[in-house]
C-alpha positions, 0 to 999 in steps of 0.5 A, a space after each residue: 279178391 272183391 268176390 272173396 271178401 264179399 263171401 267172407 262178409 256173408 259167411 263169416 259166422 259159419 266159418 267162426 263156428 267151424 273155428 270153434 270146433 277146431 280150436 277145442 283141443 288147444 287150451 281155451 282158444 275156443 273161447 275166442 269164437 264164443 266171445 266174438 259171437 256174444 259181443 256180436 249180439 250187440 251189433 246185431 241189435 242195432 237193426 230192427 230186423 235182427 231185433 226181431 230175430 233176436 226176439 224170436 230166438 229168445 223164445 226158445 233159448 231164453 227159457 232154457 237158459 234161465 233154467 240153468 242160470 237161475 239155480 246157478 244165481 241162487 247158489 251163489 248167495 251162500 256159496 262156500 266159495 262165493 268169489 268163484 261162484 259169482 264170477 261163474 254166474 255173471 260170466 255165464 251170461 256170455 253164453 246166452 249172448 253167444 247162443 242168441 247170436 248163433 241162433 240169428 247169424 246161422 238161420 241160413 241152411 247153407 250156413 249150417 250145412 257149411 258148419 257140419 260139412 267142415 266139422 265132419 272133415 275136422 273130426 275125421 282128421 282128428 280120428 285119422 291122426 289118433 290112429 297114426 299117433 297109436 301106431 307111430 308114437 306121434 301124430 302128424 304134427 309131431 305130438 308124442 302120445 301121452 303116457 297115460 292116454 292117447 291124446 292127438 291134438 289134445 296134447 296134455 288134455 288127453 282125457 277130453 279127446 275120446 269123449 269129445 270125438 264121441 259127443 260130437 260124432 252126430 255132426 259127422 254122421 248126420 252130414 254123411 247120412 245127408 250128403 255121402 253114400 251109404 258106404 262112406 257113412 259106414 266108414 265114417 262111423 267105423 273110423 270115429 268109433 275106432 279113435 274113440 275105442 283106442 283113446 281109452 275113455 270109458 265115457 267115450 265108449 258109452 257115448 259111442 254105444 248110445 250113438 250106435 243104438 240111436 242110428 240102429 233105430 233111425 235105420 228103421 224109418 222109411 227115409 233111411 232105407 238107403 242107409 238101412 243097407 248098412 244095418 248089418 254092416 254096423 255091428 260087423 264093423 264094430 266087432 272088427 274095430 273092437 278087436 283090432 283095437 284090443 290087440 293093437 292098443 295096450 291101453 284099450 286092452 287095460 281099460 277093458 280088463 278094468 272094466 272087467 274087474 269093475 264088474 266081477 272084482 273086489 272092492 279095491 278093484 271096483 274103486 280102481 276101475 272107477 277111477 277112484 271116483 266113489 269117494 267123489 260121489 259119496 262126497 257129492 251126496 254128503 253135500 246135497 244132504 247137508 245143502 239141499 235147497 241150493 247146494 254149496 255153490 256153483 263151482 265151489 265143489 273143490 273147496 267144499 270137498 275138503 269139508 266132506 273128505 275122510 281123513 284117509 281119502 285117496 284123492 286128498 292124500 294124492 294131491 298133498 293134502 289139498 282137494 283133488 276133486 274139481 267136480 262130481 264127475 256125474 251131471 246129476 250129482 254136480 247139479 245136486 251138490 252145487 245148486 241143490 234141489 233148485 238146480 234139479 227142478 231147473 233141469 226138469 223144467 228145461 226138459 218139460 220145455 224142450 218136450 213141449 217145444 218139440 211138439 210145435 216144430 215141424 218135421 223139417 225143423 226137427 230133422 235140421 236140428 237133430 244132429 245138434 240136439 242129439 250131441 247135446 243129448 249125449 253130452 247131458 246123458 245122466 248115466 255117464 261119467 262127466 267133465 264139469 258140466 259147469 266148467 268153461 270147456 262143457 259150457 261153451 260146448 252146450 251153449 254153442 250147440 244150443 245156439 245151432 239148434 235154435 238157429 235150425 228152428 226157424 227155417 226160411 223157405 228153400 230147404 228140403 227135409 234132407 237138410 240140402 240148401 240150394 
């Protein structure tokens, strides 16, 4: 018992990080681990040693956070929905505290390895659970498949399942690449890919295409020569998974046909295939043109939408005369509409800083940070459909991963380039 308590005392932060991933499907329960990390920063700061570590972490975390937060702060002054904007602006400070705490508490390589290992198990379980729900009609916990999409553990929030699994897939694949045999890596990739395909969200499909392209490129490197044996297995598995998904999932079949209509069909089919987002994109651009400096205000898109929507806007009519658009569904358009040119400059400054900072890190640090950095790149990839980037779900996920990235940049000996800890 004493041994268990000692281990819990030393390992609690990594288990809390795993709990964050495990709680993502369940409404806003994932905020509990994020809040605990944020509050723990104050307790960490009581130690002189930890204060030094926090200062070190701040040199990486703080500049990027300010690139996000300053435009958010400035947009709130003349926001269309001032109360919502200011509430978001002030509450967003918890993400800075959480990211700094994660950077300090998970600085030990063994802690991050534990997070990767158990996250891999969790995500693979999600994938298996999704296939069971598809073929049986309910998952392992008796959750029935949503009428619109495959939902698995995400229940009513079905739209989050496929994209979340795809965006977090680097955590599975990196753990498998470092710790498992090549065939296990290929099997994990096929399982995740299949689950994302049958989930029916095209944002998830594009994300998995980016993951596939990334790993195909990585296999050309010398250190991945063992994994290179699977270089021809991956396209074969992808084709098999796509074929099985197409013929076994009516939802997948339907989405493929809609995607075909988007490329070859009429304006009406294009609008249906794009999930009726064309009016959202158009109105987001209108917001930016009329508020080019600091936008309509962070999280004020929904209220502002009614001022720009046409009388026959399909989203307004569907929602009974109120705004049916909560956000712009694209990161660039969301930043432009919500925070204007200042927000775009903030994004550019963050990108320049990260590129500059990468040049100062060692190959070992870059290797250790890779799964977290790639997951963030997938979340923020500009040419995809997005959840609300400033929404609680996506913001929590972004700063959680960024905190793990920060933790990996200060390796204190004893770790080899494969990420294995002693």
